[in-house]
Legacy VTK file of the C-alpha trace (Angstrom):
# vtk DataFile Version 3.0
C-alpha trace
ASCII
DATASET POLYDATA
POINTS 173 float
57.691 -31.878 134.636
58.654 -29.371 131.982
56.457 -26.235 132.010
57.864 -24.546 128.904
55.922 -25.005 125.718
57.320 -27.523 123.194
59.059 -26.214 120.136
55.992 -27.260 118.036
53.635 -25.220 120.309
55.973 -22.249 120.224
56.003 -22.303 116.447
52.156 -22.771 116.344
51.705 -19.883 118.793
53.830 -17.595 116.662
51.754 -18.557 113.520
48.460 -18.012 115.378
49.636 -14.699 116.806
50.580 -13.408 113.353
47.245 -14.495 111.863
45.286 -12.872 114.740
47.284 -9.642 114.342
46.367 -9.593 110.561
42.686 -10.332 111.237
40.071 -7.575 111.312
37.682 -9.828 113.273
37.959 -12.992 115.400
35.097 -15.269 116.448
35.261 -18.348 118.739
32.881 -21.179 117.925
32.447 -24.656 119.366
32.317 -27.087 116.459
31.237 -30.123 118.460
28.779 -32.244 116.465
29.916 -31.150 113.005
31.063 -33.769 110.594
34.361 -33.560 108.740
32.373 -32.915 105.532
30.546 -30.002 107.146
33.801 -28.551 108.515
35.358 -28.688 105.017
32.243 -26.876 103.623
32.413 -24.282 106.411
36.156 -23.710 105.870
35.542 -23.307 102.158
32.691 -20.802 102.682
34.843 -18.829 105.113
37.814 -18.820 102.767
35.619 -17.508 99.908
34.538 -14.676 102.254
38.127 -13.634 102.862
38.646 -15.440 106.143
40.024 -18.554 107.712
38.869 -21.109 110.251
41.611 -22.533 112.500
41.502 -25.372 115.059
44.232 -25.366 117.713
44.564 -25.818 121.440
42.519 -23.380 123.555
45.623 -22.315 125.503
47.333 -21.377 122.310
44.274 -19.374 121.135
44.238 -17.608 124.525
47.877 -16.643 124.271
47.615 -15.657 120.539
44.552 -13.403 121.072
45.846 -11.920 124.278
45.779 -13.806 127.590
42.378 -13.568 129.244
40.570 -11.642 126.529
38.437 -14.572 125.382
39.204 -17.077 128.151
35.568 -17.408 129.060
34.821 -18.861 125.649
37.862 -21.056 125.350
36.643 -24.393 126.682
35.548 -27.380 124.661
36.261 -28.067 121.024
36.800 -24.612 119.544
37.713 -23.118 116.223
38.457 -19.520 115.602
37.196 -17.733 112.529
39.398 -14.933 111.353
38.223 -12.190 108.937
41.134 -10.792 106.961
39.969 -8.766 103.946
36.492 -8.053 105.320
35.566 -8.271 108.905
31.878 -9.052 108.240
31.829 -11.533 105.315
33.334 -14.495 107.252
30.832 -13.905 110.058
27.989 -14.054 107.479
29.380 -17.339 106.195
29.619 -18.662 109.789
26.058 -17.682 110.675
24.646 -19.040 107.393
26.237 -22.358 108.110
24.930 -22.178 111.714
21.295 -21.536 110.474
21.402 -24.165 107.774
22.952 -26.987 109.823
21.808 -25.988 113.324
25.332 -26.756 114.518
28.065 -24.737 116.026
27.899 -22.842 119.297
29.091 -19.308 118.509
30.590 -18.066 121.797
32.411 -14.722 121.561
34.149 -12.398 119.165
36.924 -9.868 119.205
37.215 -6.811 116.953
38.935 -3.415 117.302
40.373 -4.278 120.750
36.875 -5.097 122.043
35.485 -8.341 123.192
32.055 -9.050 121.571
29.175 -10.988 122.993
27.276 -13.551 120.889
24.476 -10.901 120.348
27.071 -8.393 119.115
28.646 -10.905 116.745
25.188 -11.821 115.460
24.330 -8.127 114.878
27.625 -7.680 112.975
26.815 -10.651 110.757
23.578 -8.822 109.694
25.537 -5.798 108.373
26.343 -5.587 104.707
29.745 -6.896 103.737
32.458 -4.664 102.257
31.640 -5.841 98.717
27.909 -5.224 99.245
28.665 -1.726 100.417
30.927 -1.003 97.470
28.268 -2.271 95.068
25.642 0.018 96.704
27.977 2.941 96.592
28.678 2.356 92.869
24.896 2.273 92.175
24.438 5.533 94.078
27.286 7.212 92.251
26.085 5.913 88.903
22.468 7.110 89.328
23.155 10.860 89.110
25.201 10.265 85.978
22.332 8.437 84.296
19.885 11.163 85.343
22.313 13.806 84.027
22.659 12.062 80.693
18.859 11.911 80.381
18.572 15.643 81.097
21.260 16.374 78.451
19.499 14.253 75.931
16.058 15.731 76.783
16.907 19.137 75.311
17.725 18.009 71.726
14.949 15.471 71.840
12.292 18.039 72.886
13.630 20.416 70.197
13.072 17.724 67.582
9.517 17.143 68.894
8.836 20.905 68.752
10.204 21.281 65.199
8.250 18.241 64.097
5.045 19.750 65.552
5.715 23.038 63.777
6.319 21.208 60.500
3.103 19.217 60.839
1.130 22.427 61.696
2.595 24.232 58.594
1.826 21.247 56.365
-1.889 21.305 57.461
-2.135 25.044 56.580
LINES 1 174
173 0 1 2 3 4 5 6 7 8 9 10 11 12 13 14 15 16 17 18 19 20 21 22 23 24 25 26 27 28 29 30 31 32 33 34 35 36 37 38 39 40 41 42 43 44 45 46 47 48 49 50 51 52 53 54 55 56 57 58 59 60 61 62 63 64 65 66 67 68 69 70 71 72 73 74 75 76 77 78 79 80 81 82 83 84 85 86 87 88 89 90 91 92 93 94 95 96 97 98 99 100 101 102 103 104 105 106 107 108 109 110 111 112 113 114 115 116 117 118 119 120 121 122 123 124 125 126 127 128 129 130 131 132 133 134 135 136 137 138 139 140 141 142 143 144 145 146 147 148 149 150 151 152 153 154 155 156 157 158 159 160 161 162 163 164 165 166 167 168 169 170 171 172
């Protein structure tokens, strides 16, 4: 029996390894019980969030991620969710799908050279995404500018009120 991986598996392993290397976050989820339609919806939501959902052999996942790092989670029908542009947004999409459909068994994650438990992955999914943080930062940066503009406009406005009051007082005399 030939123990070397087939050419197809070698090519697939190389592709998976490159994708995992680019990813800022990796999550393993068992997709047993989901319909094809639900899988398409989930893939679409994850893609919109800057990630990708991939289905491949568990042994290939294990080798691509790093032999033994997520081996405990790699049994059954698994998919990995990779977060490319934002490590949190694809996790949010995954957990929203999980809540709405009550399907998927989220097993483990991997981020910054650290294996994450289900609880840690769930906690990460509650954090604001990169885009949400940028929007909040812009609001915070914009607020002092609005306040400063109001202060600058207050001086001339108050001067006009004072001059108008003096004018009315003189017209009554």
